[in-house]
N, C-alpha and C positions, 0 to 999 in steps of 0.2 A: 284375793288373788285373781287377776284377770287373765283369761286365756283367749287366744284367737282360735276360732273354730274353722276346720276344713273338712269337707266331705269327700271321701275317697270311695269310688264305686267302679272297680274294674270288671267289665263283663267278660272280656277275653284278653289273653296276653299276647299270643303269637300273632305278629304282623297287624295288629289292630291298635287303634288309638282310643284312649279314654281321657276324660278331663277330671281335674280335682278342683272343687269349688270352694270359694271362701264363704264366710258366714252370711254374706249378702246374696249368695247364689251366683256370683260372677266367676267365670273361669279364671283361676289363679295359676294353674299349671296344666300342661298336657303331657301325657305319657304315651310314647310310641313304642310298641313292641317291634323287635327286629327278628326275623327268622334266623335262628342260630341253634347250635347244640347247647341247650341250657337257655335260661331266660337272659335276654339282653333288652333292657328297658331304658329308653332315652327320655329324659325329663326336659321339657321346654318351658320357658317362662310365658307369661301372658302375651308376649309379643312374638312368640315363635322362635326365640333364641335358645339354642341348646345350652343347658347349664349343668346337667349332671347325667350320669349313667349308673345303672345298677346292673352288674354283670355276674351271672352265676358261673361258678367254677365247677366243671364237671370232673368226674373220676376222683371224687373225694369221699372219705368214709361217711361223713355227715355233711349235709348241704352247707355250702359256703358261698357268700356273695361279696364281691368287691365293689366299692363305691369310688366314683370319679367325679370330681367337681371341677368344671371348666377344664376338662381334659387331664387333670392331675389326680393321681391316686390319693384318696382321702381316708380310706380305712376299709374294714371288712366286718361282716357279721357271719357267725357260724352257730348253728344249733348245737346245744350241749345235751348230753344224755341226762335226763332228769326223771324222777319218778312221778311226781304229782302235778307239776306245772311246767309249762314251757319256759326255758331259760336260754338266753343267747349270749355267746361270748362275742363281745364287741371291741374292736380296736378302732374307736371312732369317738373323738371328743371327750374321752374319759367317761362315757355314759354307760349305764347298765339298764338292761331291759328284762322284765319279768312278766310273765303272763298269768292269767288266772287258771283254775283247774280245767275249764273247758277250752282254753286257748282262744277265747273270744276277745278278751280285754287285756290290755297291756299298760304298763307304767314304765316310762323312761325317766331315770333320775341321773343327776350329775354326780361328780366325785364326792361331793359333800352330802349326798342324799336328798338334795332339793329336787322337786319335780321339774322336769323339762316338758313332758307331754303326757297326756292320758289318751289312750286309744280305746274306743269302745265300738263293739260291733252292733249294728242295728239289725234287728230281726225282721222277718216278714218282707224281704225284698227278693227280686228275681235272682240277684247275685249278691256276693258278699259286699256289704256296705259298711264302711267304718267312718266314725267321726273322730277327728284328731284335734284335740284341744292342746294348743301350744302356748306355754307361758310367755316366752319372749319372741317377738317378731323375728329377731335375728336367727332363731333356731328353727324356723319353719321348714326350710328346705332340708336341713339335716334330719329333722324328725320325720318328714315325709319319705325321705330315702329309706329310713329304717322300716317304716310301715310297708312300703312297696316291697322291700326285701323279705320281710316276714310273710307277707301275703304270697309272694312268689315261692317261698320255701314251703308253705302249706300246700300250694298247688303242686309242687314237685313231689311232696310226700304223698299226696292223694293219688297221684298217677302211679307211684311205685307200689302202692298197697292194693 
């Protein structure tokens, strides 16, 4: 099973920009943070065109993020209460996301349980660095949206504790 690999390394969120690299080290996407109440992250393609937004909804019991692709609402991700491993309620492509015990690695599967993407955290970096292996090239943007939302949720959780 062939996966396309992307490297995601956000150093800061608020009002700063970071790049997402493909397996050859080329910039595939750019993410620009916008000062707002809650995370608002705009995703640009390699040519600088705005293609998606991840927007945190504030004043919710558990963190919730809405996704917009080309300006249209596409779905949402909300953290669920779970005992041993992170789990997210997703209304997006019929996918399911489950994390490992430490909350470092995640698996995204489709309705039939087939893998969509595997997200692994690389250790020993100045900031959180994730490798995102995506099975189908057509799912890359959607998988990256989920990774960005999960990382932003972890950032929100760290601030509140």
